[in-house]
Steps between C-alpha positions, in 0.01 A plus 500: 500500500344439841360170628142603428595602146680169445197309629269693265732432206523130593119480516474669160752257349315203652176626347668526158643154543162349594333667199770366272484150643121476489481601133810325373334186360244703308768739377720217372208351311413837344863569409536164325189579295627836374542524126483786254430496128584797280461547125745701294385838368435350156321200652723248325683375809349396834712409805392338826729503804482361852544671838877540467481611138584155367367446148211255493388545142569711190243503221540633146215612280536329156509846336847546646646292216392760245775731625805281558734727694682309772643811668157663527347174624770463764443855623123450508525171692745647752289812558180297535660269758638801689153657520344171612767468770428852626130417516563176694739673741244773568249230596757330725574834669130562557458157660806545725439859610276415800771272642798735490530837676509796259843602630644165389284418198734611221800329662303173523382521139856564379645227727718770661611324820725788600206741478274264694750462784581873501128576548469234773799654676338845482172360631666326794731785601280795406805652328386639162863581402600134484 
């Protein structure tokens, strides 16, 4: 990559950095506020999770006690929490997307440091085979 190309890439990276820095406080506040609530298909279980999928609340409809089946209940609770987590993570991804380049987005969301550094190396050297 020539000097002019390196300068253009450095300017692009600085622009990304400035955008990220200027919106970081607002992003953090929005991320902390993320929660998702999902009801089971039968409506007897409701799960609420936070931005990292942590369980905040599980609610049971009183009708659930008419069919005492612990295995079925366990499966329903697990599936409902999984769906709530997917919903919360989709919201987190949507909030973060403007701050991370498309080429690195999936690696960031999966906490794939090797992928992040591999992409940075490609960006800096211009070598797509790296």
